[in-house]
C-alpha positions in Angstrom: 0.1 0.0 0.0 1.3 3.5 -0.7 2.5 5.5 2.3 2.4 8.8 0.6 -0.2 11.1 2.3 -1.4 12.6 -1.0 -1.8 9.3 -2.7 -3.9 8.3 0.3 -6.1 11.3 0.1 -6.8 10.9 -3.6 -7.7 7.1 -3.0 -10.1 7.4 -0.2 -11.7 10.5 -1.6 -12.6 8.5 -4.6 -13.6 5.4 -2.8 -15.9 7.2 -0.2 -17.2 10.2 -2.1 -20.8 9.1 -2.3 -21.3 7.2 1.0 -20.6 10.1 3.3 -23.9 10.4 5.0 -24.9 6.5 4.9 -21.5 5.8 6.7 -22.0 8.4 9.3 -25.6 7.2 10.1 -24.4 3.7 10.4 -21.2 4.5 12.7 -23.4 6.4 15.0 -25.6 3.7 15.6 -22.7 1.2 15.8 -21.1 3.5 18.4 -24.1 4.2 20.6 -25.7 0.7 20.5 -22.5 -1.5 20.4 -19.0 0.0 20.8 -19.8 2.3 23.5 -20.1 -0.5 26.1 -16.6 -0.9 26.0 -15.7 2.7 26.2 -16.1 4.6 29.5 -17.4 8.1 28.8 -14.5 9.6 30.7 -11.8 7.5 28.9 -9.0 8.6 26.7 -9.8 7.0 23.2 -7.4 6.5 20.4 -8.9 5.8 16.7 -5.7 4.4 14.9 -6.0 4.8 10.8 -8.9 6.8 11.7 -9.8 7.3 8.0 -12.9 9.7 7.9 -13.3 9.6 11.6 -16.6 7.9 11.8 -15.9 6.2 15.1 -14.0 8.8 16.9 -16.5 11.5 16.0 -19.3 9.3 17.1 -18.0 7.7 20.4 -18.5 9.5 23.7 -15.2 9.8 25.7 -13.3 12.3 27.9 -10.5 12.8 25.3 -10.6 11.7 21.7 -7.5 11.3 19.5 -7.6 10.4 15.7 -4.3 9.2 14.2 -4.0 8.5 10.3 -1.3 9.1 7.7 -3.8 10.8 5.5 -3.6 14.5 6.2 -7.4 14.6 5.5 -7.8 13.4 9.2 -7.4 16.9 10.3 -10.4 17.9 8.1 -12.6 14.9 9.0 -12.2 15.0 12.8 -15.1 16.7 14.6 -14.6 19.6 16.9 -13.0 18.4 20.2 -11.2 15.6 18.4 -7.6 15.9 18.3 -6.2 15.0 15.0 -2.4 13.6 14.3 -0.8 12.7 11.0 1.6 10.0 12.0 2.1 6.4 11.3 0.3 3.7 13.2 3.5 2.2 14.5 4.9 5.2 15.6 2.0 7.2 17.3 4.2 10.2 17.6 2.9 12.9 20.0 1.1 10.3 22.3 2.8 9.6 25.5 3.3 6.2 27.0 0.5 4.6 29.2 -1.7 7.7 28.5 -4.6 6.0 26.5 -7.5 3.9 28.0 -8.9 2.6 24.8 -7.6 2.0 21.2 -9.9 1.4 18.4 -8.6 0.0 15.1 -11.0 -0.7 12.1 -10.4 -2.1 8.6 -6.7 -1.5 8.7 -4.5 -4.4 9.0 -5.5 -5.7 5.4 -3.8 -2.8 3.9 -0.3 -3.3 5.5 2.3 -6.0 5.6 2.5 -8.2 8.6 5.5 -6.7 10.0 3.5 -3.4 10.2 0.6 -5.1 11.9 3.1 -6.4 14.6 4.9 -3.0 15.0 1.4 -1.2 15.2 0.3 -3.5 18.0 3.6 -2.8 19.7 3.1 0.8 19.5 -0.4 0.4 20.7 0.7 -1.7 23.8 3.3 1.3 24.5 0.4 4.1 24.8 -2.1 2.0 26.4 -2.7 2.1 30.3 -2.0 -1.0 32.3 -5.8 -1.8 32.4 -6.6 -0.4 29.0 -8.2 -2.2 25.9 -7.6 -2.6 22.2 -10.9 -2.9 20.1 -10.4 -4.4 16.6 -12.9 -4.6 13.9 -11.3 -6.5 10.9 -12.4 -8.1 7.7 -12.1 -11.8 8.4 -10.8 -13.5 5.1 -12.3 -16.9 6.4 -15.7 -15.3 5.5 -15.2 -12.8 3.0 -12.6 -14.5 0.7 -14.3 -14.1 -2.5 -14.4 -10.3 -2.2 -11.4 -9.7 -0.1 -9.4 -8.5 -3.1 -12.0 -6.1 -4.4 -10.0 -3.1 -3.3 -6.7 -2.4 -4.7 -4.8 -1.6 -1.6 -5.7 -4.9 0.3 -2.4 -6.7 0.4 -2.6 -8.9 3.5 -5.1 -11.7 4.1 -5.8 -12.2 7.7 -8.4 -13.8 9.9 -9.3 -13.7 13.5 -7.0 -16.8 14.2 -4.0 -15.0 12.8 -4.9 -12.0 14.8 -5.0 -14.1 18.1 -1.3 -15.1 17.3 -0.5 -11.6 16.6 -1.8 -10.3 19.7 0.0 -13.0 21.8 3.3 -12.2 20.2 3.1 -8.4 21.0 2.1 -8.8 24.7 -1.8 -9.0 24.5 -4.4 -11.5 25.8 -7.7 -11.9 24.0 -10.8 -11.0 26.2 -13.4 -11.2 23.4 -13.5 -12.9 19.9 -16.6 -12.6 17.7 -15.3 -14.1 14.3 -18.5 -13.0 12.5 -19.9 -9.7 13.5 -20.6 -7.1 10.8 -20.9 -7.7 7.0 -17.8 -7.0 4.9 -18.5 -3.5 3.7 -21.3 -0.8 3.8 -21.9 -1.8 0.3 -22.7 -5.3 1.1 -25.7 -6.5 3.0 -25.6 -4.5 6.2 -28.9 -2.7 6.8 -28.7 0.9 5.7 -31.1 2.7 7.7 -30.3 3.3 11.4 -33.4 1.4 12.6 -32.5 -1.7 10.7 -28.8 -1.5 11.9 -30.3 -1.4 15.4 -32.3 -4.4 14.7 -29.3 -6.2 13.3 -27.2 -5.5 16.4 -30.0 -7.1 18.6 -30.0 -10.5 16.6 -26.6 -12.1 16.9 -28.0 -15.1 15.1 -28.1 -13.1 12.1 -24.3 -12.2 12.4 -23.5 -15.8 12.0 -25.1 -15.6 8.5 -24.2 -12.1 7.3 -21.1 -11.4 9.3 -17.7 -11.2 7.5 -15.8 -9.0 9.9 -14.3 -10.1 13.2 -14.6 -7.8 16.4 -12.0 -8.6 19.1 -11.3 -7.0 22.5 -7.8 -7.6 24.0 -6.0 -6.3 27.0 -2.1 -6.0 27.6 -0.6 -8.9 29.4 
């Protein structure tokens, strides 16, 4: 995947230009009805590879930080969200042990395996001793047919490989849901907020439509 900030800006502007409002509506529901249960409202939360900041703009927290290599992160971040342009495996400007929750979504498929490991090492550095890392990740076990539909997907990974990566970098797995959300917002995820709320209430449906894993891990 390219690491040039301007290339990233152009790529994602083209990919998501017609999805903005729909994606925001979906993320507002996902945060309020699901992810918020793992995020105390007074926590310091870091969104790594924040992209268009849908998660960090929607989650309630005492301090919110968005990190991305794409300089557009500063434009997409809502008022009150700190935006930092830095590598995921450096996290420049973030102090050791200063973050209560880290969120990473749809990122590891874009980078080589060594960057996955170095990113997890950086995350462990900034997490508090009782912090948590939340990961939402396309699970190649359940979306292999469409996994390569995006040009910048370079690393196939599933929840089992992530468990190994977590253990190798000093994390223990607290929760592993191998099938949670559908693969993309262009797939079979209900598009209206009401339908998304209904989807979240019926875990049996996740086992049919889900192609992304959701995992919660803690520093060992």
